[in-house]
C-alpha positions in Angstrom: 3.1 6.9 2.1 4.4 4.7 0.1 4.0 4.1 -3.2 2.9 0.9 -5.5 2.5 -2.6 -3.9 5.9 -3.4 -4.1 6.9 -0.9 -1.7 3.5 -1.7 0.7 4.8 -5.5 1.1 8.5 -4.2 1.8 7.6 -2.0 4.8 4.0 -3.5 6.5 5.0 -7.2 6.0 6.1 -7.0 9.6 2.8 -6.1 10.9 1.2 -9.3 9.5 3.9 -11.6 10.8 2.2 -12.0 14.5 -1.5 -10.5 13.9 -4.2 -11.6 16.0 -6.7 -9.4 13.8 -6.7 -8.3 10.2 -9.5 -6.4 8.4 -9.8 -6.2 4.9 -12.1 -3.8 2.9 -11.6 -4.7 -1.3 -12.7 -3.9 -4.2 -11.7 -7.1 -6.0 -9.3 -10.2 -4.7 -6.2 -9.1 -6.1 -5.9 -6.1 -3.6 -4.0 -6.8 -1.1 -2.9 -9.8 -2.5 0.6 -11.0 -1.0 -1.8 -11.3 2.8 -4.4 -13.3 1.1 -3.7 -16.2 3.5 -4.9 -15.4 7.1 -2.5 -15.5 10.1 -2.3 -18.8 11.3 -3.8 -17.7 14.7 -5.6 -14.3 13.1 -9.5 -13.4 12.9 -9.9 -12.5 9.4 -12.1 -10.4 7.7 -12.7 -9.1 4.3 -15.4 -7.2 2.8 -15.8 -7.4 -1.0 -17.5 -5.6 -3.5 -20.1 -8.3 -5.6 -18.6 -7.9 -9.3 -15.8 -10.5 -7.3 -18.1 -12.7 -7.6 -18.6 -12.4 -11.1 -15.2 -13.8 -11.9 -15.4 -17.8 -11.8 -11.7 -16.9 -10.8 -12.2 -14.6 -8.1 -15.3 -15.9 -6.8 -13.3 -19.1 -6.6 -10.6 -17.4 -4.3 -12.8 -15.7 -2.4 -14.1 -18.9 -1.3 -11.0 -20.2 -0.8 -10.7 -17.7 1.4 -14.0 -18.2 3.4 -12.8 -22.2 3.7 -9.9 -21.0 5.7 -11.4 -19.8 8.0 -11.9 -15.6 7.3 -15.2 -14.5 7.5 -16.1 -13.1 4.0 -18.9 -10.9 3.5 -20.3 -9.1 0.1 -21.3 -5.2 0.1 -22.7 -2.9 -2.5 -21.5 0.1 -0.1 -18.8 2.3 -1.7 -15.7 1.5 0.4 -12.2 2.6 0.1 -9.6 0.0 0.2 -8.3 -0.4 3.4 -6.4 -3.3 5.7 -6.8 -2.3 9.4 -4.4 -4.8 11.5 -4.7 -5.8 15.1 -6.5 -2.0 15.3 -3.7 -0.3 15.8 -2.5 0.5 12.5 -4.2 1.6 8.9 -3.5 1.3 5.9 -5.5 2.8 3.1 -5.0 2.7 -0.4 -5.3 6.1 -2.4 -6.3 6.4 -6.4 -2.9 6.3 -7.5 -1.7 3.4 -6.0 -0.2 5.1 -3.3 -1.0 4.1 0.9 -1.1 6.0 3.4 -0.2 4.0 6.5 -1.7 5.5 10.0 -0.9 4.8 13.5 -2.8 8.0 15.4 -5.1 5.9 17.2 -8.0 8.0 16.7 -7.7 8.1 12.7 -7.3 4.0 12.9 -10.5 4.1 14.9 -12.7 5.8 13.0 -11.7 4.0 10.3 -12.4 0.7 11.9 -15.7 2.3 13.1 -16.7 3.3 8.7 -15.9 -0.7 8.2 -17.8 -2.3 10.9 -20.5 -0.3 10.0 -20.6 -1.2 6.3 -19.5 -5.0 7.4 -23.4 -4.7 9.8 -24.9 -3.8 7.0 -23.5 -6.6 4.5 -23.8 -10.2 3.7 -22.5 -12.9 4.3 -20.9 -14.3 1.0 -22.8 -17.7 1.1 -25.8 -15.7 1.7 -25.2 -13.6 -1.1 -24.2 -16.2 -3.4 -28.0 -18.1 -2.1 -29.5 -14.9 -3.1 -27.6 -13.6 -6.8 -26.1 -16.8 -7.8 -27.9 -17.5 -10.5 -26.7 -13.7 -11.7 -23.5 -15.0 -12.3 -24.0 -17.3 -15.0 -26.5 -15.1 -16.9 -24.7 -11.9 -16.3 -22.3 -12.0 -19.3 -25.0 -12.2 -21.9 -26.4 -9.3 -20.2 -23.5 -7.1 -20.0 -23.5 -8.7 -24.1 -27.4 -7.3 -24.8 -26.5 -4.0 -22.7 -23.6 -3.6 -24.9 -25.3 -4.0 -28.1 -27.8 -1.3 -27.5 -30.6 -4.0 -27.9 -33.6 -2.5 -26.2 -35.2 -4.4 -23.3 -37.9 -5.8 -25.0 -35.4 -7.7 -27.9 -32.8 -8.7 -24.9 -35.4 -10.5 -23.1 -36.8 -12.0 -25.6 -33.0 -13.3 -26.4 -32.8 -14.3 -23.2 -35.7 -16.4 -22.8 -37.3 -14.8 -20.3 -40.8 -12.1 -19.4 -39.4 -8.5 -19.6 -39.8 -7.9 -16.3 -37.8 -10.5 -15.1 -35.1 -9.2 -17.7 -35.2 -6.0 -16.1 -35.3 -7.0 -12.4 -32.0 -9.0 -13.3 -30.4 -6.1 -15.1 -31.0 -4.2 -11.6 -29.6 -6.9 -9.7 -26.8 -6.6 -12.1 -26.1 -2.9 -11.5 -26.3 -3.4 -8.2 -24.0 -6.3 -8.1 -21.5 -4.0 -10.2 -22.0 -1.3 -8.1 -23.1 1.2 -10.9 -25.8 4.0 -11.2 -26.8 3.6 -14.6 -26.0 0.5 -17.8 -22.9 3.0 -19.1 -21.3 2.7 -15.9 -22.3 -1.0 -15.5 -20.3 -1.4 -18.6 -17.5 0.5 -18.0 -17.1 -1.0 -14.5 -17.6 -4.4 -16.0 -14.9 -3.9 -18.3 -12.3 -3.0 -15.3 -13.2 -6.2 -14.3 -12.2 -7.9 -17.4 -15.7 -9.2 -17.5 -16.4 -7.9 -21.2 
């Protein structure tokens, strides 16, 4: 059990030095920040939640990681923040910025199996941006209208779109934020610094 990012980096950096395969699941691009550069000869896979794309700086970072040769995908599934190094070591994030490092083969394999299941159901960064790219531009205004408590009819009129389209965009935004309700969407947007 490691406490905080500093101890994590100090105690695990050697694992990444000669890694051939590193798998990341992260809620945002700041997670595992010291390991954002892929190993020189290694295969890297990064799985992010869609909220990463709502922040222009984070979205640019995700695109940069993909451009360096990493495979980057987006998932709407909940997945604990995790790193798996060479299918031998799993690093699991806890709720209070603690990290558990596991070398037990069956446990590492189970974590990798869960990751691979979510990975197979996710979309590539490019595909996700093609499907939802216009949402990133209007998301701040939708969040503002949701936060003001404006009824959907007034919000749709303010956005200059039909009510049906506005409601669909709100639902897309909720899915992107991994939220089940408008209230939860507001809370997640605050966590991401979007409002």
